All heavy atoms as TSV, in Angstrom:
chain	resi	resn	atom	element	x	y	z
A	1	MET	N	N	13.122	0.794	9.045
A	1	MET	CA	C	12.521	0.107	7.929
A	1	MET	C	C	12.992	0.784	6.635
A	1	MET	O	O	13.218	0.076	5.653
A	1	MET	CB	C	10.999	0.174	8.073
A	1	MET	CG	C	10.282	-0.679	7.108
A	1	MET	SD	S	10.722	-2.388	7.329
A	1	MET	CE	C	9.522	-3.202	6.315
A	2	GLU	N	N	13.090	2.085	6.661
A	2	GLU	CA	C	13.535	2.787	5.447
A	2	GLU	C	C	14.947	2.338	5.080
A	2	GLU	O	O	15.210	2.143	3.846
A	2	GLU	CB	C	13.499	4.302	5.701
A	2	GLU	CG	C	13.703	5.102	4.468
A	2	GLU	CD	C	13.478	6.579	4.688
A	2	GLU	OE1	O	13.118	6.990	5.797
A	2	GLU	OE2	O	13.631	7.334	3.725
A	3	LYS	N	N	15.813	2.152	6.014
A	3	LYS	CA	C	17.184	1.690	5.697
A	3	LYS	C	C	17.143	0.290	5.099
A	3	LYS	O	O	17.903	-0.044	4.188
A	3	LYS	CB	C	18.066	1.675	6.972
A	3	LYS	CG	C	18.439	3.080	7.417
A	3	LYS	CD	C	19.306	3.008	8.654
A	3	LYS	CE	C	19.652	4.392	9.133
A	3	LYS	NZ	N	20.477	4.354	10.344
A	4	LEU	N	N	16.299	-0.578	5.653
A	4	LEU	CA	C	16.170	-1.930	5.144
A	4	LEU	C	C	15.693	-1.922	3.719
A	4	LEU	O	O	16.219	-2.614	2.853
A	4	LEU	CB	C	15.188	-2.732	6.005
A	4	LEU	CG	C	14.848	-4.137	5.509
A	4	LEU	CD1	C	16.087	-5.012	5.445
A	4	LEU	CD2	C	13.791	-4.771	6.376
A	5	ILE	N	N	14.687	-1.126	3.406
A	5	ILE	CA	C	14.159	-1.070	2.048
A	5	ILE	C	C	15.229	-0.552	1.068
A	5	ILE	O	O	15.372	-1.076	-0.004
A	5	ILE	CB	C	12.858	-0.224	2.011
A	5	ILE	CG1	C	11.752	-0.918	2.733
A	5	ILE	CG2	C	12.451	0.077	0.548
A	5	ILE	CD1	C	10.500	-0.098	2.947
A	6	LYS	N	N	15.963	0.448	1.463
A	6	LYS	CA	C	17.032	0.994	0.632
A	6	LYS	C	C	18.088	-0.080	0.357
A	6	LYS	O	O	18.578	-0.245	-0.763
A	6	LYS	CB	C	17.658	2.216	1.255
A	6	LYS	CG	C	16.833	3.436	1.139
A	6	LYS	CD	C	17.507	4.646	1.791
A	6	LYS	CE	C	16.596	5.858	1.720
A	6	LYS	NZ	N	17.236	7.037	2.312
A	7	SER	N	N	18.423	-0.818	1.364
A	7	SER	CA	C	19.401	-1.909	1.235
A	7	SER	C	C	18.904	-2.989	0.285
A	7	SER	O	O	19.629	-3.500	-0.569
A	7	SER	CB	C	19.704	-2.489	2.614
A	7	SER	OG	O	20.450	-3.660	2.498
A	8	LEU	N	N	17.634	-3.369	0.432
A	8	LEU	CA	C	17.034	-4.393	-0.408
A	8	LEU	C	C	16.962	-3.962	-1.872
A	8	LEU	O	O	17.191	-4.731	-2.798
A	8	LEU	CB	C	15.651	-4.791	0.080
A	8	LEU	CG	C	15.598	-5.512	1.422
A	8	LEU	CD1	C	14.176	-5.612	1.940
A	8	LEU	CD2	C	16.244	-6.896	1.306
A	9	ARG	N	N	16.708	-2.654	-2.075
A	9	ARG	CA	C	16.641	-2.135	-3.465
A	9	ARG	C	C	17.979	-2.255	-4.157
A	9	ARG	O	O	18.037	-2.421	-5.386
A	9	ARG	CB	C	16.183	-0.672	-3.449
A	9	ARG	CG	C	14.704	-0.524	-3.235
A	9	ARG	CD	C	14.324	0.912	-3.302
A	9	ARG	NE	N	12.858	1.014	-3.318
A	9	ARG	CZ	C	12.236	2.129	-3.368
A	9	ARG	NH1	N	12.853	3.281	-3.397
A	9	ARG	NH2	N	10.915	2.144	-3.367
A	10	LYS	N	N	19.052	-2.107	-3.399
A	10	LYS	CA	C	20.389	-2.225	-3.982
A	10	LYS	C	C	20.698	-3.668	-4.391
A	10	LYS	O	O	21.396	-3.929	-5.344
A	10	LYS	CB	C	21.439	-1.721	-3.024
A	10	LYS	CG	C	21.414	-0.244	-2.819
A	10	LYS	CD	C	22.457	0.190	-1.793
A	10	LYS	CE	C	22.332	1.697	-1.525
A	10	LYS	NZ	N	23.247	2.120	-0.457
A	11	ALA	N	N	20.159	-4.617	-3.638
A	11	ALA	CA	C	20.457	-6.033	-3.843
A	11	ALA	C	C	19.508	-6.722	-4.807
A	11	ALA	O	O	19.874	-7.735	-5.409
A	11	ALA	CB	C	20.461	-6.763	-2.503
A	12	TYR	N	N	18.303	-6.221	-4.991
A	12	TYR	CA	C	17.270	-6.887	-5.769
A	12	TYR	C	C	16.631	-5.969	-6.782
A	12	TYR	O	O	16.531	-4.760	-6.571
A	12	TYR	CB	C	16.195	-7.490	-4.869
A	12	TYR	CG	C	16.714	-8.514	-3.891
A	12	TYR	CD1	C	17.034	-8.163	-2.569
A	12	TYR	CD2	C	16.983	-9.814	-4.293
A	12	TYR	CE1	C	17.528	-9.061	-1.695
A	12	TYR	CE2	C	17.501	-10.737	-3.405
A	12	TYR	CZ	C	17.770	-10.366	-2.108
A	12	TYR	OH	O	18.291	-11.269	-1.219
A	13	ASP	N	N	16.138	-6.548	-7.844
A	13	ASP	CA	C	15.422	-5.762	-8.887
A	13	ASP	C	C	14.025	-5.356	-8.434
A	13	ASP	O	O	13.525	-4.304	-8.825
A	13	ASP	CB	C	15.298	-6.582	-10.184
A	13	ASP	CG	C	16.629	-6.878	-10.818
A	13	ASP	OD1	O	17.544	-6.051	-10.642
A	13	ASP	OD2	O	16.729	-7.900	-11.512
A	14	LEU	N	N	13.437	-6.178	-7.632
A	14	LEU	CA	C	12.036	-5.956	-7.200
A	14	LEU	C	C	11.912	-6.348	-5.734
A	14	LEU	O	O	12.334	-7.412	-5.329
A	14	LEU	CB	C	11.081	-6.784	-8.055
A	14	LEU	CG	C	9.609	-6.698	-7.748
A	14	LEU	CD1	C	9.078	-5.309	-8.064
A	14	LEU	CD2	C	8.839	-7.708	-8.584
A	15	VAL	N	N	11.312	-5.457	-4.940
A	15	VAL	CA	C	11.091	-5.730	-3.525
A	15	VAL	C	C	9.573	-5.662	-3.279
A	15	VAL	O	O	8.944	-4.632	-3.579
A	15	VAL	CB	C	11.799	-4.692	-2.621
A	15	VAL	CG1	C	11.500	-4.959	-1.151
A	15	VAL	CG2	C	13.305	-4.707	-2.889
A	16	ILE	N	N	8.987	-6.712	-2.790
A	16	ILE	CA	C	7.561	-6.778	-2.528
A	16	ILE	C	C	7.369	-6.921	-1.025
A	16	ILE	O	O	7.943	-7.783	-0.407
A	16	ILE	CB	C	6.889	-7.977	-3.254
A	16	ILE	CG1	C	7.061	-7.790	-4.759
A	16	ILE	CG2	C	5.428	-8.080	-2.864
A	16	ILE	CD1	C	6.611	-8.972	-5.576
A	17	ILE	N	N	6.528	-6.042	-0.480
A	17	ILE	CA	C	6.226	-6.052	0.955
A	17	ILE	C	C	4.759	-6.259	1.121
A	17	ILE	O	O	3.944	-5.471	0.662
A	17	ILE	CB	C	6.673	-4.736	1.628
A	17	ILE	CG1	C	8.170	-4.494	1.376
A	17	ILE	CG2	C	6.338	-4.739	3.116
A	17	ILE	CD1	C	8.648	-3.120	1.773
A	18	ASP	N	N	4.398	-7.342	1.817
A	18	ASP	CA	C	2.977	-7.651	2.063
A	18	ASP	C	C	2.635	-7.072	3.435
A	18	ASP	O	O	3.313	-7.306	4.436
A	18	ASP	CB	C	2.816	-9.165	2.065
A	18	ASP	CG	C	1.348	-9.584	2.155
A	18	ASP	OD1	O	0.464	-8.727	1.939
A	18	ASP	OD2	O	1.098	-10.765	2.444
A	19	THR	N	N	1.567	-6.275	3.468
A	19	THR	CA	C	1.154	-5.639	4.725
A	19	THR	C	C	-0.297	-6.054	5.044
A	19	THR	O	O	-1.045	-6.531	4.193
A	19	THR	CB	C	1.228	-4.114	4.643
A	19	THR	OG1	O	0.254	-3.638	3.717
A	19	THR	CG2	C	2.615	-3.642	4.252
A	20	PRO	N	N	-0.720	-5.770	6.279
A	20	PRO	CA	C	-2.121	-5.986	6.612
A	20	PRO	C	C	-2.992	-5.061	5.735
A	20	PRO	O	O	-2.507	-4.123	5.102
A	20	PRO	CB	C	-2.216	-5.577	8.097
A	20	PRO	CG	C	-0.850	-5.633	8.593
A	20	PRO	CD	C	0.060	-5.339	7.429
A	21	ALA	N	N	-4.289	-5.316	5.771
A	21	ALA	CA	C	-5.234	-4.509	4.994
A	21	ALA	C	C	-5.028	-3.023	5.233
A	21	ALA	O	O	-4.860	-2.601	6.390
A	21	ALA	CB	C	-6.659	-4.940	5.331
A	22	CYS	N	N	-5.043	-2.244	4.183
A	22	CYS	CA	C	-4.743	-0.805	4.330
A	22	CYS	C	C	-5.832	-0.056	5.067
A	22	CYS	O	O	-5.585	1.054	5.537
A	22	CYS	CB	C	-4.450	-0.175	2.960
A	22	CYS	SG	S	-5.751	-0.358	1.758
A	23	SER	N	N	-7.016	-0.623	5.192
A	23	SER	CA	C	-8.053	0.082	5.946
A	23	SER	C	C	-8.026	-0.246	7.442
A	23	SER	O	O	-8.645	0.462	8.246
A	23	SER	CB	C	-9.411	-0.237	5.378
A	23	SER	OG	O	-9.672	-1.614	5.431
A	24	SER	N	N	-7.309	-1.303	7.817
A	24	SER	CA	C	-7.344	-1.725	9.227
A	24	SER	C	C	-6.210	-1.166	10.090
A	24	SER	O	O	-6.433	-0.854	11.256
A	24	SER	CB	C	-7.391	-3.238	9.327
A	24	SER	OG	O	-6.183	-3.767	8.788
A	25	VAL	N	N	-5.039	-1.000	9.515
A	25	VAL	CA	C	-3.886	-0.475	10.307
A	25	VAL	C	C	-3.110	0.484	9.420
A	25	VAL	O	O	-3.273	0.526	8.228
A	25	VAL	CB	C	-2.954	-1.603	10.825
A	25	VAL	CG1	C	-3.670	-2.467	11.861
A	25	VAL	CG2	C	-2.459	-2.441	9.690
A	26	SER	N	N	-2.229	1.228	10.062
A	26	SER	CA	C	-1.495	2.263	9.301
A	26	SER	C	C	-0.201	1.726	8.616
A	26	SER	O	O	0.444	2.500	7.909
A	26	SER	CB	C	-1.163	3.422	10.224
A	26	SER	OG	O	-0.292	2.986	11.247
A	27	ASP	N	N	0.161	0.482	8.805
A	27	ASP	CA	C	1.425	-0.052	8.236
A	27	ASP	C	C	1.475	0.176	6.727
A	27	ASP	O	O	2.496	0.588	6.192
A	27	ASP	CB	C	1.526	-1.555	8.505
A	27	ASP	CG	C	1.703	-1.900	9.953
A	27	ASP	OD1	O	1.723	-0.963	10.788
A	27	ASP	OD2	O	1.878	-3.083	10.278
A	28	ALA	N	N	0.410	-0.095	6.028
A	28	ALA	CA	C	0.388	0.042	4.583
A	28	ALA	C	C	0.610	1.504	4.170
A	28	ALA	O	O	1.279	1.752	3.161
A	28	ALA	CB	C	-0.926	-0.461	3.988
A	29	HIS	N	N	0.115	2.406	4.914
A	29	HIS	CA	C	0.285	3.830	4.583
A	29	HIS	C	C	1.714	4.299	4.831
A	29	HIS	O	O	2.256	5.022	4.027
A	29	HIS	CB	C	-0.735	4.659	5.356
A	29	HIS	CG	C	-2.121	4.263	5.058
A	29	HIS	ND1	N	-2.821	3.384	5.850
A	29	HIS	CD2	C	-2.922	4.575	4.040
A	29	HIS	CE1	C	-4.001	3.204	5.333
A	29	HIS	NE2	N	-4.106	3.912	4.228
A	30	VAL	N	N	2.286	3.869	5.907
A	30	VAL	CA	C	3.690	4.240	6.230
A	30	VAL	C	C	4.607	3.638	5.201
A	30	VAL	O	O	5.458	4.316	4.637
A	30	VAL	CB	C	4.050	3.798	7.654
A	30	VAL	CG1	C	5.528	4.002	7.936
A	30	VAL	CG2	C	3.223	4.558	8.709
A	31	LEU	N	N	4.457	2.374	4.914
A	31	LEU	CA	C	5.324	1.707	3.932
A	31	LEU	C	C	5.038	2.190	2.541
A	31	LEU	O	O	5.931	2.251	1.704
A	31	LEU	CB	C	5.130	0.181	4.032
A	31	LEU	CG	C	5.706	-0.423	5.304
A	31	LEU	CD1	C	5.295	-1.918	5.425
A	31	LEU	CD2	C	7.203	-0.302	5.357
A	32	GLY	N	N	3.791	2.576	2.287
A	32	GLY	CA	C	3.450	3.124	0.968
A	32	GLY	C	C	4.255	4.359	0.649
A	32	GLY	O	O	4.650	4.563	-0.500
A	33	GLN	N	N	4.548	5.154	1.631
A	33	GLN	CA	C	5.323	6.367	1.404
A	33	GLN	C	C	6.782	6.044	1.040
A	33	GLN	O	O	7.450	6.885	0.458
A	33	GLN	CB	C	5.269	7.257	2.618
A	33	GLN	CG	C	3.876	7.819	2.853
A	33	GLN	CD	C	3.772	8.587	4.139
A	33	GLN	OE1	O	4.479	8.337	5.108
A	33	GLN	NE2	N	2.877	9.561	4.178
A	34	MET	N	N	7.217	4.851	1.348
A	34	MET	CA	C	8.588	4.414	1.018
A	34	MET	C	C	8.645	3.599	-0.260
A	34	MET	O	O	9.708	3.161	-0.682
A	34	MET	CB	C	9.160	3.585	2.183
A	34	MET	CG	C	9.309	4.306	3.447
A	34	MET	SD	S	9.948	3.181	4.684
A	34	MET	CE	C	9.079	3.765	6.141
A	35	SER	N	N	7.488	3.375	-0.864
A	35	SER	CA	C	7.428	2.478	-2.041
A	35	SER	C	C	7.236	3.240	-3.338
A	35	SER	O	O	6.841	4.407	-3.346
A	35	SER	CB	C	6.310	1.476	-1.855
A	35	SER	OG	O	5.074	2.121	-1.969
A	36	ASP	N	N	7.469	2.518	-4.420
A	36	ASP	CA	C	7.230	3.099	-5.753
A	36	ASP	C	C	5.790	2.898	-6.170
A	36	ASP	O	O	5.223	3.665	-6.956
A	36	ASP	CB	C	8.168	2.437	-6.784
A	36	ASP	CG	C	9.621	2.678	-6.499
A	36	ASP	OD1	O	9.926	3.810	-6.053
A	36	ASP	OD2	O	10.412	1.798	-6.738
A	37	GLN	N	N	5.163	1.846	-5.696
A	37	GLN	CA	C	3.822	1.493	-6.091
A	37	GLN	C	C	3.148	0.687	-4.984
A	37	GLN	O	O	3.773	-0.095	-4.319
A	37	GLN	CB	C	3.803	0.647	-7.370
A	37	GLN	CG	C	2.438	0.345	-7.942
A	37	GLN	CD	C	1.716	1.556	-8.522
A	37	GLN	OE1	O	2.355	2.435	-9.070
A	37	GLN	NE2	N	0.442	1.609	-8.354
A	38	THR	N	N	1.824	0.896	-4.790
A	38	THR	CA	C	1.047	0.125	-3.829
A	38	THR	C	C	-0.081	-0.551	-4.596
A	38	THR	O	O	-0.745	0.083	-5.394
A	38	THR	CB	C	0.504	1.047	-2.722
A	38	THR	OG1	O	1.594	1.609	-2.010
A	38	THR	CG2	C	-0.394	0.243	-1.772
A	39	ILE	N	N	-0.307	-1.803	-4.305
A	39	ILE	CA	C	-1.400	-2.553	-4.917
A	39	ILE	C	C	-2.325	-3.027	-3.829
A	39	ILE	O	O	-1.899	-3.702	-2.868
A	39	ILE	CB	C	-0.873	-3.759	-5.719
A	39	ILE	CG1	C	0.078	-3.300	-6.816
A	39	ILE	CG2	C	-2.024	-4.576	-6.251
A	39	ILE	CD1	C	0.816	-4.412	-7.517
A	40	CYS	N	N	-3.582	-2.651	-3.922
A	40	CYS	CA	C	-4.600	-3.128	-2.982
A	40	CYS	C	C	-5.456	-4.186	-3.678
A	40	CYS	O	O	-6.028	-3.925	-4.718
A	40	CYS	CB	C	-5.511	-1.971	-2.547
A	40	CYS	SG	S	-4.708	-0.751	-1.556
A	41	ALA	N	N	-5.503	-5.338	-3.070
A	41	ALA	CA	C	-6.293	-6.434	-3.643
A	41	ALA	C	C	-7.681	-6.422	-2.998
A	41	ALA	O	O	-7.810	-6.327	-1.794
A	41	ALA	CB	C	-5.619	-7.778	-3.358
A	42	VAL	N	N	-8.693	-6.428	-3.873
A	42	VAL	CA	C	-10.074	-6.470	-3.391
A	42	VAL	C	C	-10.814	-7.645	-4.114
A	42	VAL	O	O	-10.364	-8.076	-5.148
A	42	VAL	CB	C	-10.805	-5.154	-3.672
A	42	VAL	CG1	C	-10.168	-4.013	-2.899
A	42	VAL	CG2	C	-10.837	-4.819	-5.144
A	43	ARG	N	N	-11.863	-8.102	-3.491
A	43	ARG	CA	C	-12.613	-9.194	-4.092
A	43	ARG	C	C	-13.959	-8.669	-4.578
A	43	ARG	O	O	-14.724	-8.116	-3.809
A	43	ARG	CB	C	-12.806	-10.287	-3.034
A	43	ARG	CG	C	-13.412	-11.545	-3.619
A	43	ARG	CD	C	-13.367	-12.669	-2.647
A	43	ARG	NE	N	-14.028	-13.835	-3.221
A	43	ARG	CZ	C	-14.323	-14.893	-2.530
A	43	ARG	NH1	N	-13.997	-14.981	-1.257
A	43	ARG	NH2	N	-14.911	-15.919	-3.147
A	44	TRP	N	N	-14.196	-8.896	-5.873
A	44	TRP	CA	C	-15.424	-8.433	-6.526
A	44	TRP	C	C	-16.645	-9.009	-5.795
A	44	TRP	O	O	-16.708	-10.184	-5.469
A	44	TRP	CB	C	-15.438	-8.892	-7.976
A	44	TRP	CG	C	-16.569	-8.308	-8.770
A	44	TRP	CD1	C	-17.726	-8.929	-9.098
A	44	TRP	CD2	C	-16.607	-7.014	-9.345
A	44	TRP	NE1	N	-18.534	-8.082	-9.803
A	44	TRP	CE2	C	-17.877	-6.883	-9.983
A	44	TRP	CE3	C	-15.754	-5.928	-9.351
A	44	TRP	CZ2	C	-18.299	-5.729	-10.647
A	44	TRP	CZ3	C	-16.163	-4.769	-10.005
A	44	TRP	CH2	C	-17.401	-4.682	-10.642
A	45	ASN	N	N	-17.599	-8.128	-5.509
A	45	ASN	CA	C	-18.873	-8.481	-4.815
A	45	ASN	C	C	-18.681	-9.024	-3.400
A	45	ASN	O	O	-19.576	-9.589	-2.818
A	45	ASN	CB	C	-19.678	-9.506	-5.631
A	45	ASN	CG	C	-20.340	-8.843	-6.804
A	45	ASN	OD1	O	-20.634	-7.644	-6.817
A	45	ASN	ND2	N	-20.612	-9.613	-7.859
A	46	LYS	N	N	-17.472	-8.884	-2.869
A	46	LYS	CA	C	-17.205	-9.308	-1.474
A	46	LYS	C	C	-16.662	-8.174	-0.652
A	46	LYS	O	O	-17.093	-8.005	0.477
A	46	LYS	CB	C	-16.228	-10.509	-1.431
A	46	LYS	CG	C	-16.749	-11.758	-2.048
A	46	LYS	CD	C	-17.860	-12.364	-1.220
A	46	LYS	CE	C	-18.358	-13.634	-1.841
A	46	LYS	NZ	N	-19.474	-14.241	-1.126
A	47	THR	N	N	-15.707	-7.415	-1.155
A	47	THR	CA	C	-15.128	-6.301	-0.431
A	47	THR	C	C	-16.128	-5.143	-0.485
A	47	THR	O	O	-16.485	-4.720	-1.554
A	47	THR	CB	C	-13.783	-5.857	-1.040
A	47	THR	OG1	O	-12.885	-7.007	-1.114
A	47	THR	CG2	C	-13.146	-4.765	-0.211
A	48	PRO	N	N	-16.534	-4.677	0.676
A	48	PRO	CA	C	-17.528	-3.564	0.662
A	48	PRO	C	C	-16.948	-2.309	0.008
A	48	PRO	O	O	-15.784	-1.965	0.218
A	48	PRO	CB	C	-17.758	-3.295	2.172
A	48	PRO	CG	C	-17.290	-4.550	2.858
A	48	PRO	CD	C	-16.223	-5.122	2.023
A	49	GLN	N	N	-17.757	-1.624	-0.770
A	49	GLN	CA	C	-17.328	-0.429	-1.447
A	49	GLN	C	C	-16.826	0.609	-0.469
A	49	GLN	O	O	-15.900	1.370	-0.748
A	49	GLN	CB	C	-18.450	0.161	-2.320
A	49	GLN	CG	C	-18.679	-0.624	-3.576
A	49	GLN	CD	C	-19.688	0.046	-4.480
A	49	GLN	OE1	O	-20.139	1.162	-4.239
A	49	GLN	NE2	N	-20.079	-0.640	-5.527
A	50	GLU	N	N	-17.474	0.714	0.684
A	50	GLU	CA	C	-17.056	1.663	1.690
A	50	GLU	C	C	-15.646	1.405	2.179
A	50	GLU	O	O	-14.881	2.340	2.486
A	50	GLU	CB	C	-18.056	1.707	2.867
A	50	GLU	CG	C	-19.367	2.326	2.516
A	50	GLU	CD	C	-19.222	3.752	1.946
A	50	GLU	OE1	O	-18.442	4.570	2.503
A	50	GLU	OE2	O	-19.875	4.048	0.939
A	51	ALA	N	N	-15.247	0.167	2.259
A	51	ALA	CA	C	-13.874	-0.180	2.693
A	51	ALA	C	C	-12.877	0.290	1.654
A	51	ALA	O	O	-11.797	0.798	1.981
A	51	ALA	CB	C	-13.759	-1.702	2.902
A	52	ILE	N	N	-13.217	0.129	0.371
A	52	ILE	CA	C	-12.352	0.568	-0.702
A	52	ILE	C	C	-12.244	2.103	-0.713
A	52	ILE	O	O	-11.156	2.673	-0.796
A	52	ILE	CB	C	-12.871	0.063	-2.046
A	52	ILE	CG1	C	-12.867	-1.475	-2.090
A	52	ILE	CG2	C	-12.029	0.622	-3.207
A	52	ILE	CD1	C	-13.622	-2.080	-3.230
A	53	LYS	N	N	-13.389	2.766	-0.570
A	53	LYS	CA	C	-13.384	4.213	-0.532
A	53	LYS	C	C	-12.578	4.762	0.669
A	53	LYS	O	O	-11.843	5.734	0.550
A	53	LYS	CB	C	-14.808	4.755	-0.474
A	53	LYS	CG	C	-15.592	4.578	-1.743
A	53	LYS	CD	C	-17.032	5.042	-1.596
A	53	LYS	CE	C	-17.837	4.725	-2.833
A	53	LYS	NZ	N	-19.253	5.130	-2.658
A	54	SER	N	N	-12.725	4.094	1.796
A	54	SER	CA	C	-11.993	4.510	2.989
A	54	SER	C	C	-10.484	4.343	2.801
A	54	SER	O	O	-9.702	5.245	3.164
A	54	SER	CB	C	-12.462	3.677	4.186
A	54	SER	OG	O	-11.686	3.922	5.310
A	55	ALA	N	N	-10.091	3.221	2.222
A	55	ALA	CA	C	-8.644	2.974	1.967
A	55	ALA	C	C	-8.077	4.002	1.016
A	55	ALA	O	O	-7.014	4.593	1.248
A	55	ALA	CB	C	-8.454	1.572	1.419
A	56	LEU	N	N	-8.839	4.286	-0.032
A	56	LEU	CA	C	-8.400	5.289	-1.005
A	56	LEU	C	C	-8.282	6.668	-0.383
A	56	LEU	O	O	-7.339	7.405	-0.610
A	56	LEU	CB	C	-9.371	5.296	-2.203
A	56	LEU	CG	C	-8.943	6.189	-3.404
A	56	LEU	CD1	C	-7.578	5.809	-3.924
A	56	LEU	CD2	C	-9.982	6.072	-4.474
A	57	LYS	N	N	-9.266	7.011	0.451
A	57	LYS	CA	C	-9.255	8.313	1.128
A	57	LYS	C	C	-8.036	8.444	2.022
A	57	LYS	O	O	-7.406	9.505	2.069
A	57	LYS	CB	C	-10.542	8.478	1.941
A	57	LYS	CG	C	-10.517	9.666	2.890
A	57	LYS	CD	C	-11.415	10.761	2.424
A	57	LYS	CE	C	-11.534	11.912	3.402
A	57	LYS	NZ	N	-10.378	12.684	3.614
A	58	ARG	N	N	-7.682	7.368	2.742
A	58	ARG	CA	C	-6.497	7.430	3.632
A	58	ARG	C	C	-5.224	7.674	2.826
A	58	ARG	O	O	-4.380	8.418	3.259
A	58	ARG	CB	C	-6.398	6.159	4.436
A	58	ARG	CG	C	-7.548	6.068	5.475
A	58	ARG	CD	C	-7.427	4.889	6.355
A	58	ARG	NE	N	-6.307	5.096	7.278
A	58	ARG	CZ	C	-5.881	4.189	8.138
A	58	ARG	NH1	N	-6.461	3.026	8.197
A	58	ARG	NH2	N	-4.872	4.440	8.921
A	59	PHE	N	N	-5.098	7.064	1.654
A	59	PHE	CA	C	-3.949	7.337	0.804
A	59	PHE	C	C	-3.977	8.775	0.245
A	59	PHE	O	O	-2.963	9.421	0.152
A	59	PHE	CB	C	-3.839	6.319	-0.314
A	59	PHE	CG	C	-3.213	5.029	0.125
A	59	PHE	CD1	C	-3.999	3.890	0.293
A	59	PHE	CD2	C	-1.846	4.951	0.366
A	59	PHE	CE1	C	-3.411	2.690	0.699
A	59	PHE	CE2	C	-1.256	3.756	0.797
A	59	PHE	CZ	C	-2.030	2.615	0.940
A	60	GLU	N	N	-5.158	9.225	-0.126
A	60	GLU	CA	C	-5.301	10.590	-0.613
A	60	GLU	C	C	-4.928	11.610	0.459
A	60	GLU	O	O	-4.340	12.643	0.179
A	60	GLU	CB	C	-6.721	10.846	-1.084
A	60	GLU	CG	C	-7.026	10.184	-2.410
A	60	GLU	CD	C	-8.509	10.348	-2.798
A	60	GLU	OE1	O	-9.348	10.777	-1.956
A	60	GLU	OE2	O	-8.805	10.017	-3.962
A	61	ASP	N	N	-5.283	11.310	1.728
A	61	ASP	CA	C	-4.986	12.203	2.843
A	61	ASP	C	C	-3.471	12.416	3.014
A	61	ASP	O	O	-3.058	13.462	3.491
A	61	ASP	CB	C	-5.582	11.683	4.120
A	61	ASP	CG	C	-7.100	11.816	4.191
A	61	ASP	OD1	O	-7.649	12.514	3.338
A	61	ASP	OD2	O	-7.696	11.170	5.064
A	62	ILE	N	N	-2.671	11.414	2.672
A	62	ILE	CA	C	-1.214	11.571	2.769
A	62	ILE	C	C	-0.606	11.932	1.392
A	62	ILE	O	O	0.585	11.869	1.207
A	62	ILE	CB	C	-0.523	10.313	3.377
A	62	ILE	CG1	C	-0.786	9.079	2.505
A	62	ILE	CG2	C	-0.976	10.100	4.796
A	62	ILE	CD1	C	0.042	7.870	2.909
A	63	GLU	N	N	-1.497	12.263	0.462
A	63	GLU	CA	C	-1.091	12.679	-0.897
A	63	GLU	C	C	-0.248	11.647	-1.609
A	63	GLU	O	O	0.648	11.930	-2.325
A	63	GLU	CB	C	-0.374	14.022	-0.837
A	63	GLU	CG	C	-1.270	15.128	-0.343
A	63	GLU	CD	C	-0.618	16.473	-0.290
A	63	GLU	OE1	O	0.537	16.626	-0.801
A	63	GLU	OE2	O	-1.248	17.428	0.244
A	64	TYR	N	N	-0.623	10.358	-1.411
A	64	TYR	CA	C	0.066	9.251	-2.087
A	64	TYR	C	C	-0.754	8.929	-3.327
A	64	TYR	O	O	-1.947	8.668	-3.241
A	64	TYR	CB	C	0.147	8.040	-1.147
A	64	TYR	CG	C	0.911	6.909	-1.785
A	64	TYR	CD1	C	2.290	6.901	-1.804
A	64	TYR	CD2	C	0.246	5.848	-2.348
A	64	TYR	CE1	C	3.000	5.863	-2.364
A	64	TYR	CE2	C	0.922	4.801	-2.916
A	64	TYR	CZ	C	2.318	4.811	-2.914
A	64	TYR	OH	O	2.988	3.775	-3.502
A	65	LYS	N	N	-0.120	8.941	-4.469
A	65	LYS	CA	C	-0.826	8.788	-5.752
A	65	LYS	C	C	-0.560	7.461	-6.492
A	65	LYS	O	O	-1.228	7.166	-7.426
A	65	LYS	CB	C	-0.494	9.962	-6.664
A	65	LYS	CG	C	-0.738	11.291	-6.012
A	65	LYS	CD	C	-1.413	12.273	-6.915
A	65	LYS	CE	C	-1.582	13.631	-6.341
A	65	LYS	NZ	N	-2.510	13.749	-5.268
A	66	ASN	N	N	0.432	6.737	-6.067
A	66	ASN	CA	C	0.827	5.509	-6.802
A	66	ASN	C	C	0.113	4.276	-6.246
A	66	ASN	O	O	0.749	3.386	-5.727
A	66	ASN	CB	C	2.341	5.339	-6.755
A	66	ASN	CG	C	3.087	6.437	-7.438
A	66	ASN	OD1	O	2.536	7.043	-8.377
A	66	ASN	ND2	N	4.259	6.755	-6.995
A	67	ILE	N	N	-1.189	4.285	-6.364
A	67	ILE	CA	C	-1.964	3.174	-5.834
A	67	ILE	C	C	-2.805	2.556	-6.959
A	67	ILE	O	O	-3.343	3.239	-7.796
A	67	ILE	CB	C	-2.872	3.633	-4.663
A	67	ILE	CG1	C	-3.547	2.457	-4.041
A	67	ILE	CG2	C	-3.797	4.698	-5.086
A	67	ILE	CD1	C	-4.163	2.780	-2.685
A	68	SER	N	N	-2.867	1.227	-6.951
A	68	SER	CA	C	-3.660	0.477	-7.923
A	68	SER	C	C	-4.499	-0.522	-7.163
A	68	SER	O	O	-4.129	-0.992	-6.090
A	68	SER	CB	C	-2.729	-0.287	-8.880
A	68	SER	OG	O	-1.886	0.601	-9.565
A	69	PHE	N	N	-5.650	-0.824	-7.726
A	69	PHE	CA	C	-6.563	-1.817	-7.149
A	69	PHE	C	C	-6.700	-2.993	-8.154
A	69	PHE	O	O	-6.830	-2.788	-9.339
A	69	PHE	CB	C	-7.935	-1.192	-6.922
A	69	PHE	CG	C	-7.965	-0.264	-5.743
A	69	PHE	CD1	C	-7.631	1.068	-5.899
A	69	PHE	CD2	C	-8.303	-0.694	-4.489
A	69	PHE	CE1	C	-7.612	1.957	-4.862
A	69	PHE	CE2	C	-8.336	0.155	-3.407
A	69	PHE	CZ	C	-7.977	1.490	-3.558
A	70	VAL	N	N	-6.578	-4.171	-7.613
A	70	VAL	CA	C	-6.800	-5.382	-8.388
A	70	VAL	C	C	-7.808	-6.272	-7.723
A	70	VAL	O	O	-7.965	-6.201	-6.516
A	70	VAL	CB	C	-5.495	-6.190	-8.660
A	70	VAL	CG1	C	-4.556	-5.395	-9.489
A	70	VAL	CG2	C	-4.850	-6.605	-7.372
């Protein structure tokens, strides 16, 4: 996957990878380490705060700092 991302970066200005929810599987965390920025989409008054805290903690555990929530 890392080779694929490097190849895509050479060919395109922007590469967007959509992954399953970051709290449910580890794909987002593994790919996050290969990315410049990670965006987690949450729904106001619908996404439980504990789910958001858990997702943030998992990124903090791998010392990943380039995360944004929308």
